[in-house]
ROLO-888575 format. One line per 10 residues: number of its first residue (from 1); for each residue x negated, y, z negated of N, C-alpha, C. Coordinates in pm, 1 decimal. Example, Ala and Ser with C-alpha at 12.3 -4.5 7.8 and 13.67 -1.06 7.14 Angstrom:
BEGIN
1> -1319.0/-569.0/-780.0/-1230.0/-450.0/-780.0/-1320.0/-330.0/-780.0; -1285.0/-225.0/-708.0/-1367.0/-106.0/-714.0/-1290.0/3.0/-787.0;
***
This chain:
BEGIN
1> -83.3/-118.8/0.0/0.0/0.0/0.0/-87.6/124.9/0.0; -53.3/218.6/84.8/-131.0/342.1/97.8/-101.9/435.8/-18.3; -206.5/493.0/-73.8/-189.1/590.3/-182.7/-139.4/721.5/-125.8; -49.8/790.3/-201.0/-4.8/921.2/-154.1/-122.2/1019.2/-151.3; -115.2/1113.7/-59.0/-222.8/1211.6/-48.8/-225.1/1299.3/-174.1; -340.6/1358.8/-195.3/-356.3/1448.4/-310.9/-261.0/1566.8/-299.1; -243.1/1618.7/-178.4/-153.8/1733.7/-158.4/-9.0/1695.5/-189.5; 33.8/1577.8/-145.9/170.1/1532.5/-174.8/189.9/1516.2/-325.0; 93.9/1454.4/-389.7/102.9/1435.8/-535.0/109.3/1569.7/-607.8; 29.0/1664.7/-562.6/28.3/1797.3/-625.3/162.5/1867.5/-603.9;
11> 216.3/1859.9/-483.0/347.6/1919.3/-454.7/456.1/1855.4/-541.2; 455.6/1723.9/-546.7/557.5/1653.0/-622.9/543.8/1679.6/-772.8; 421.7/1681.1/-822.4/401.0/1709.6/-964.6/443.2/1850.8/-1001.8; 408.3/1945.4/-918.6/446.9/2084.5/-943.0/598.0/2099.9/-937.8; 659.0/2046.0/-832.8/804.5/2055.9/-818.5/875.3/1987.4/-934.4; 826.4/1872.1/-975.4/890.2/1799.1/-1085.1/891.2/1881.5/-1213.0; 778.0/1942.4/-1243.5/768.5/2024.6/-1364.1/865.6/2142.4/-1358.4; 867.3/2211.6/-1245.2/952.4/2330.9/-1232.5/1100.0/2292.0/-1221.6; 1131.0/2189.1/-1143.6/1270.3/2146.4/-1129.3/1329.7/2110.0/-1265.3; 1254.5/2034.6/-1345.2/1308.2/1993.9/-1474.5/1328.0/2114.7/-1566.2;
21> 1233.6/2204.8/-1565.1/1239.8/2320.4/-1655.6/1342.6/2424.3/-1614.0; 1364.1/2440.8/-1481.8/1444.0/2554.4/-1435.6/1564.4/2518.7/-1350.3; 1574.5/2395.2/-1305.0/1686.2/2356.5/-1219.4/1641.8/2337.6/-1076.4; 1728.6/2276.9/-997.6/1694.1/2242.2/-860.6/1723.0/2354.6/-761.6; 1842.0/2409.4/-766.8/1878.1/2514.5/-671.1/1805.1/2646.3/-697.8; 1769.1/2672.1/-822.3/1709.4/2801.5/-857.6/1562.4/2813.2/-817.8; 1500.2/2702.3/-780.7/1357.4/2702.0/-747.1/1341.9/2691.5/-595.6; 1274.4/2789.3/-536.9/1254.4/2789.7/-392.8/1124.5/2723.0/-351.0; 1118.0/2688.7/-225.3/998.7/2624.7/-169.7/876.5/2715.4/-184.3; 892.8/2845.8/-164.0/778.6/2936.9/-175.2/714.6/2930.1/-312.9;
31> 794.9/2922.9/-415.0/740.9/2913.0/-551.8/661.7/2784.3/-569.2; 713.1/2675.6/-517.8/643.0/2546.8/-528.6/511.0/2553.0/-452.4; 513.1/2611.4/-332.9/390.4/2623.6/-253.5/284.7/2704.7/-327.8; 327.2/2814.7/-387.7/233.7/2900.9/-460.4/172.8/2826.2/-578.8; 259.3/2764.4/-659.4/208.3/2696.8/-780.0/129.6/2570.5/-748.4; 162.3/2505.0/-636.0/88.1/2384.8/-595.8/-35.5/2419.9/-513.0; -50.3/2550.3/-481.0/-163.9/2597.2/-402.6/-177.4/2518.5/-272.1; -67.7/2519.6/-195.7/-68.6/2448.9/-68.5/8.1/2530.0/36.3; 1.9/2485.7/159.4/64.3/2560.0/269.0/201.7/2503.5/303.0; 278.7/2586.1/374.1/411.3/2543.5/420.8/397.6/2423.0/514.8;
41> 297.4/2425.1/601.5/277.3/2313.1/695.6/250.6/2183.5/619.6; 169.1/2191.0/514.6/141.9/2071.9/433.4/269.6/2023.3/366.3; 347.2/2116.9/313.1/473.9/2080.2/248.4/562.2/2002.2/345.7; 585.0/2059.8/464.8/677.0/1997.5/559.9/621.1/1868.6/622.2; 490.0/1851.0/618.0/431.9/1724.5/663.0/472.5/1611.8/567.5; 485.4/1644.0/438.9/519.1/1542.6/338.6/668.3/1536.4/305.8; 735.8/1649.8/315.7/877.7/1657.8/281.3/949.6/1738.7/390.1; 1026.2/1673.6/475.3/1093.6/1745.7/583.9/1186.5/1858.0/536.5; 1231.7/1850.6/410.3/1318.6/1954.8/356.2/1302.9/1959.5/204.2; 1353.9/2065.6/145.4/1352.6/2075.0/-0.8/1433.5/1960.5/-60.9;
51> 1543.5/1925.4/3.7/1625.8/1815.3/-45.8/1546.3/1684.8/-52.2; 1459.0/1662.5/46.1/1373.3/1543.6/44.0/1278.8/1547.3/-76.6; 1231.2/1665.8/-110.2/1146.0/1681.8/-228.1/1225.2/1652.6/-355.7; 1349.2/1698.8/-362.3/1433.7/1672.0/-479.5/1456.8/1521.4/-493.6; 1484.0/1453.6/-383.6/1503.5/1307.9/-387.7/1374.5/1239.7/-434.2; 1260.3/1285.9/-386.2/1131.8/1228.2/-428.1/1108.4/1251.4/-577.5; 1143.7/1369.2/-627.4/1133.2/1401.0/-770.2/1216.0/1303.0/-851.8; 1339.4/1279.9/-810.1/1426.0/1187.1/-883.5/1377.3/1042.7/-870.3; 1326.3/1007.0/-753.2/1273.6/871.7/-734.4/1154.3/847.5/-826.1; 1071.1/948.7/-841.7/955.0/936.9/-931.7/1000.9/925.4/-1076.7;
61> 1100.2/1004.9/-1115.4/1155.7/995.8/-1251.3/1216.6/858.3/-1273.8; 1287.5/807.0/-1174.8/1348.2/674.6/-1183.2/1240.5/567.4/-1202.0; 1136.0/574.7/-1122.1/1026.7/476.6/-1132.1/964.6/478.4/-1271.5; 940.7/597.9/-1323.7/882.4/608.7/-1457.1/972.8/550.9/-1565.1; 1102.0/576.2/-1554.5/1195.5/522.9/-1654.6/1208.0/371.4/-1644.2; 1204.8/319.6/-1523.1/1210.2/173.4/-1506.9/1086.2/107.6/-1568.7; 971.4/169.2/-1549.2/848.6/114.4/-1608.2/854.7/118.6/-1760.5; 901.2/230.6/-1814.8/914.7/241.2/-1960.7/1012.4/137.5/-2013.7; 1124.7/122.0/-1946.2/1225.2/25.0/-1988.7/1166.8/-116.2/-1987.2; 1095.1/-150.3/-1880.6/1035.1/-283.9/-1870.9/936.4/-306.4/-1984.4;
71> 855.1/-206.1/-2015.8/760.1/-219.0/-2125.9/829.5/-234.6/-2259.6; 934.7/-158.9/-2280.7/1011.1/-168.5/-2405.0/1074.3/-306.3/-2416.8; 1129.8/-353.0/-2308.3/1197.9/-483.3/-2308.0/1098.7/-596.1/-2334.9; 982.3/-589.8/-2270.2/881.0/-694.0/-2289.4/828.8/-697.5/-2432.5; 825.1/-582.4/-2497.3/773.6/-575.3/-2633.1/875.5/-606.0/-2740.9; 994.6/-650.1/-2702.7/1101.4/-675.0/-2799.4/1127.8/-824.2/-2812.7; 1150.9/-867.5/-2936.2/1171.8/-1009.5/-2964.3/1312.1/-1057.4/-2930.4; 1408.4/-966.4/-2923.5/1546.6/-1005.4/-2894.3/1613.3/-895.9/-2812.4; 1728.7/-929.3/-2757.0/1804.0/-830.8/-2679.1/1847.9/-714.5/-2767.4; 1894.4/-744.5/-2888.7/1937.3/-637.3/-2980.3/1819.3/-547.1/-3016.7;
81> 1702.9/-607.2/-3038.9/1583.0/-527.5/-3069.1/1546.4/-440.6/-2948.7; 1560.1/-493.6/-2828.4/1530.7/-415.7/-2708.2/1627.0/-298.3/-2695.5; 1755.3/-319.7/-2723.6/1852.8/-210.8/-2718.0/1819.5/-102.1/-2819.2; 1780.1/-142.6/-2938.5/1739.2/-44.0/-3040.0/1614.0/31.4/-2995.3; 1520.4/-39.4/-2934.5/1396.6/24.0/-2888.8/1424.4/121.9/-2774.0; 1514.2/85.6/-2682.8/1552.8/176.5/-2573.9/1617.0/301.5/-2633.4; 1705.6/281.6/-2732.4/1771.4/396.0/-2797.8/1667.9/484.5/-2867.8; 1570.7/423.1/-2934.6/1466.3/501.4/-3002.5/1382.7/579.2/-2902.0; 1358.5/520.5/-2784.8/1283.2/588.2/-2679.1/1361.5/708.5/-2627.2; 1492.4/692.4/-2610.6/1577.7/803.5/-2567.6/1575.1/914.2/-2672.6;
91> 1584.9/876.7/-2800.3/1581.0/975.8/-2908.2/1446.9/1050.3/-2909.0; 1337.8/979.0/-2883.1/1206.7/1044.2/-2878.7/1202.1/1147.9/-2765.9; 1262.7/1115.8/-2651.1/1269.0/1213.0/-2541.3/1346.4/1337.5/-2583.1; 1458.2/1317.3/-2650.5/1542.3/1429.8/-2691.4/1466.9/1521.2/-2787.8; 1382.1/1465.6/-2870.7/1305.6/1543.9/-2969.4/1182.5/1610.6/-2908.5; 1147.9/1572.7/-2786.3/1027.3/1625.0/-2721.5/1042.3/1774.2/-2692.0; 936.1/1849.8/-2711.0/936.6/1991.7/-2676.9/966.9/2011.7/-2529.2; 1045.4/2111.9/-2497.4/1080.8/2140.3/-2358.8/1192.7/2054.0/-2305.0; 1258.1/1977.5/-2392.0/1367.6/1891.1/-2347.0/1481.8/1974.9/-2290.5; 1525.5/1939.5/-2170.2/1635.9/2009.8/-2103.1/1742.8/1913.8/-2057.4;
101> 1759.4/1804.0/-2126.5/1862.3/1708.8/-2087.8/1809.3/1605.0/-1991.0; 1901.8/1532.6/-1933.7/1869.2/1425.1/-1840.0/1850.8/1483.0/-1700.0; 1738.2/1454.2/-1638.5/1712.3/1504.0/-1502.4/1820.6/1457.7/-1405.5; 1874.9/1338.3/-1427.3/1975.1/1284.4/-1335.9/2111.6/1349.1/-1357.0; 2150.6/1369.9/-1481.5/2276.6/1440.4/-1507.7/2267.6/1584.3/-1457.9; 2153.1/1647.4/-1479.4/2134.4/1783.7/-1430.2/2145.1/1788.7/-1277.6; 2084.2/1691.6/-1210.4/2090.0/1688.0/-1063.7/2232.9/1663.0/-1015.3; 2305.7/1576.3/-1083.7/2444.6/1548.2/-1044.5/2530.2/1674.2/-1055.6; 2502.5/1755.9/-1155.6/2578.0/1880.7/-1171.4/2549.2/1977.6/-1056.1; 2426.8/1975.6/-1005.4/2390.0/2066.5/-897.0/2422.9/2010.3/-758.6;
111> 2435.9/1879.9/-748.8/2467.5/1813.6/-621.6/2585.8/1718.5/-643.2; 2707.2/1772.9/-658.3/2822.3/1688.0/-691.5/2881.1/1610.0/-573.4; 2842.6/1642.8/-451.3/2900.1/1576.7/-334.9/2851.3/1432.1/-325.6; 2942.2/1333.9/-329.6/2902.6/1191.8/-332.8/2816.0/1147.5/-215.1; 2830.4/1210.4/-99.3/2753.8/1167.2/17.9/2614.0/1229.4/24.7; 2586.1/1325.9/-61.9/2456.8/1392.3/-60.2/2346.7/1295.5/-104.9; 2230.2/1293.9/-38.7/2121.8/1202.6/-77.1/2075.8/1220.9/-222.1; 2078.7/1343.2/-272.6/2040.1/1366.0/-412.4/2140.9/1297.5/-504.5; 2268.7/1317.0/-478.7/2373.6/1254.6/-560.1/2364.9/1102.1/-551.7; 2337.6/1051.1/-432.1/2324.5/905.1/-416.8/2206.5/852.2/-498.1;
121> 2096.5/927.5/-503.0/1982.0/885.4/-584.3/2020.1/882.2/-732.3; 2095.3/982.1/-777.3/2143.7/985.0/-915.8/2226.0/860.2/-943.6; 2317.7/828.2/-853.2/2406.1/713.7/-874.9/2328.8/581.9/-873.4; 2228.6/569.8/-788.3/2145.4/448.6/-787.9/2077.2/430.1/-922.8; 2024.4/539.7/-977.6/1957.8/531.7/-1107.6/2057.6/490.9/-1215.8; 2173.2/554.5/-1215.3/2274.4/524.7/-1318.0/2323.5/380.3/-1308.0; 2341.2/330.6/-1186.8/2383.1/191.3/-1169.3/2276.8/96.5/-1222.8; 2150.1/128.1/-1194.8/2042.1/45.1/-1248.6/2045.6/46.3/-1400.7; 2054.3/165.8/-1461.1/2049.8/174.9/-1607.2/2167.6/101.0/-1669.9; 2287.5/121.9/-1618.6/2403.1/49.6/-1670.5/2382.1/-100.7/-1654.9;
131> 2328.3/-143.4/-1542.2/2304.9/-286.1/-1518.8/2208.8/-348.6/-1617.9; 2096.9/-282.3/-1645.5/1998.5/-343.1/-1736.3/2046.5/-339.4/-1881.2; 2119.5/-234.0/-1919.3/2173.7/-229.4/-2055.2/2282.6/-335.9/-2071.0; 2368.0/-349.5/-1970.8/2472.5/-452.7/-1974.1/2410.7/-591.1/-1983.6; 2303.9/-612.6/-1908.5/2234.3/-741.8/-1913.1/2181.0/-771.1/-2053.7; 2128.1/-669.4/-2120.8/2080.7/-690.4/-2258.1/2196.6/-727.0/-2351.3; 2309.9/-660.2/-2335.6/2424.3/-696.0/-2418.2/2472.3/-838.2/-2388.1; 2466.5/-878.2/-2262.0/2502.0/-1016.9/-2226.9/2406.8/-1114.4/-2295.8; 2276.8/-1082.0/-2293.1/2177.4/-1169.3/-2355.3/2192.8/-1174.4/-2506.9; 2248.9/-1068.6/-2563.3/2272.6/-1065.6/-2707.8/2375.4/-1171.4/-2747.3;
141> 2460.2/-1209.8/-2651.7/2548.5/-1323.4/-2671.1/2667.7/-1303.5/-2762.6; 2708.7/-1181.4/-2784.0/2821.2/-1157.1/-2874.6/2939.2/-1096.1/-2798.6; 2972.2/-1154.6/-2685.7/3083.0/-1104.1/-2606.2/3034.8/-1049.4/-2474.4; 3130.5/-1006.1/-2390.9/3092.7/-954.4/-2258.8/3005.9/-829.6/-2270.3; 2912.6/-817.3/-2178.1/2820.3/-704.2/-2184.0/2871.8/-576.8/-2120.9; 2967.1/-587.6/-2028.9/3014.3/-471.2/-1955.1/3068.3/-359.1/-2042.0; 3166.6/-386.9/-2128.3/3219.8/-278.3/-2211.3/3113.2/-216.6/-2303.0; 3030.0/-298.6/-2362.2/2925.2/-246.8/-2450.7/2822.5/-166.2/-2372.0; 2788.1/-212.8/-2251.2/2693.9/-138.3/-2167.7/2748.1/-0.6/-2132.8; 2875.6/4.7/-2093.5/2936.4/134.5/-2061.4/2939.5/224.9/-2184.7;
151> 2968.1/167.6/-2300.2/2971.4/246.0/-2423.9/2832.6/302.1/-2455.1; 2729.4/219.8/-2441.6/2592.0/263.7/-2466.3/2556.5/379.9/-2374.2; 2589.8/367.7/-2244.1/2557.0/473.0/-2147.9/2630.4/601.7/-2183.6; 2756.5/590.8/-2226.3/2829.9/710.9/-2266.2/2767.5/775.7/-2389.5; 2725.3/694.3/-2485.6/2656.8/749.4/-2603.4/2529.1/821.9/-2560.3; 2455.4/760.2/-2470.9/2330.5/818.0/-2421.7/2356.8/948.3/-2347.2; 2457.0/949.2/-2258.3/2489.2/1070.7/-2183.9/2524.8/1184.8/-2278.8; 2607.9/1155.8/-2378.0/2645.3/1258.8/-2474.8/2525.8/1311.0/-2550.9; 2436.4/1220.7/-2590.2/2316.9/1262.1/-2663.9/2225.5/1347.7/-2577.2; 2214.2/1313.6/-2449.3/2128.1/1391.1/-2359.7/2180.9/1533.1/-2340.7;
161> 2311.7/1547.1/-2332.3/2370.1/1680.7/-2317.8/2359.9/1756.6/-2450.0; 2401.0/1693.7/-2558.4/2400.2/1761.4/-2688.9/2258.5/1792.8/-2735.4; 2161.6/1710.8/-2695.3/2024.6/1728.0/-2740.4/1960.4/1858.9/-2698.9; 2010.3/1920.3/-2591.7/1953.8/2049.7/-2551.9/2047.7/2165.0/-2587.3; 2158.6/2134.0/-2654.5/2253.0/2237.8/-2694.3/2257.7/2260.4/-2845.6; 2213.6/2162.0/-2921.4/2218.4/2174.5/-3067.2/2097.6/2105.5/-3128.6; 2099.1/2090.6/-3259.2/1985.9/2035.9/-3333.0/1949.9/1895.2/-3283.8; 1834.7/1877.4/-3220.9/1798.7/1746.4/-3166.5/1791.6/1636.7/-3273.0; 1746.9/1671.4/-3393.6/1738.8/1568.4/-3497.3/1876.4/1515.9/-3534.5; 1973.2/1604.8/-3548.6/2109.7/1561.0/-3580.6/2168.8/1480.8/-3464.6;
171> 2142.5/1524.7/-3343.3/2192.0/1452.0/-3225.8/2132.0/1311.5/-3223.2; 2003.3/1300.8/-3247.7/1937.2/1169.9/-3244.3/1989.5/1077.6/-3353.5; 2007.6/1131.8/-3473.1/2063.6/1049.0/-3581.4/2202.1/997.3/-3543.1; 2284.3/1085.4/-3487.1/2419.4/1046.7/-3447.2/2415.1/940.7/-3337.3; 2328.6/961.3/-3239.1/2314.4/865.3/-3129.3/2268.1/729.4/-3180.8; 2162.2/729.0/-3261.6/2109.8/601.9/-3312.5/2211.0/532.4/-3403.0; 2284.8/608.7/-3483.9/2392.0/550.4/-3565.1/2500.3/490.3/-3476.1; 2531.7/559.1/-3366.1/2632.0/507.8/-3271.9/2588.7/376.5/-3209.3; 2461.6/365.7/-3173.3/2410.3/240.6/-3116.7/2417.0/129.7/-3220.8; 2379.3/160.4/-3345.1/2390.1/59.6/-3452.2/2535.6/16.6/-3471.7;
181> 2626.0/113.5/-3469.4/2768.0/81.0/-3482.4/2816.9/-6.5/-3368.9; 2769.4/21.2/-3248.6/2806.4/-59.1/-3132.6/2755.4/-202.7/-3148.7; 2631.4/-218.2/-3189.1/2576.6/-352.5/-3210.3/2651.7/-424.7/-3322.3; 2680.3/-353.2/-3430.1/2752.7/-413.5/-3542.3/2893.2/-455.7/-3499.1; 2962.5/-370.6/-3422.9/3100.8/-401.2/-3385.2/3110.9/-530.7/-3304.9; 3003.2/-565.7/-3238.1/3004.6/-689.3/-3159.3/2995.4/-813.4/-3247.3; 2963.9/-795.4/-3375.9/2958.1/-909.4/-3467.4/3089.7/-928.5/-3542.6; 3181.8/-834.6/-3529.0/3307.5/-838.5/-3603.9/3407.2/-927.9/-3529.2; 3452.9/-1030.2/-3597.3/3550.3/-1121.0/-3538.4/3679.5/-1045.0/-3510.5; 3730.5/-1060.6/-3389.8/3856.5/-996.8/-3352.4/3843.2/-854.8/-3300.9;
191> 3722.5/-797.0/-3302.5/3703.9/-661.7/-3251.1/3723.0/-662.4/-3100.1; 3779.2/-555.7/-3047.1/3802.2/-543.5/-2902.9/3670.6/-544.6/-2827.4; 3663.4/-619.4/-2720.1/3541.9/-627.8/-2638.0/3566.8/-574.1/-2497.2; 3683.4/-518.6/-2472.8/3713.8/-474.2/-2336.1/3733.2/-325.2/-2326.8;
***
């Protein structure tokens, strides 16, 4: 596999930093070119449009999250432990300086049209995340994984939004308590699983 050029990596790294901090529509190509210290011709050689750069930014974020998830999962002794570790990793992100919410939720807000390539990239990421969380709940063996997976994703989405609007520590405690409650509820005989 061919390594990306240094100029492409610099453009993508610069754009990723600025896009996350300031938003997608508010950042122009000229600003990215200036901060990446590159030319318009170089930009368009690697990214035919700004939208292509946004998709590449999200694809890179997706790749990084998949790698983190795989590492967390491999380091866990059980499915429930992996779910707790994923939740703790999400909480650590929320507490990180400069946190501005979920890059994918932010992108969906700026690109709401379902046919848009940016929106499709967001949906691919969300489908993957729901799938792997659901799979962990299935492996936990305490009922169907689908409802619990959807509940986990909703808890995560709420925490990502609230984490940049209010006290991150309180948001994280609430989120982690919610995940514990979700895991506990699956052990209760007769509790709804649908």
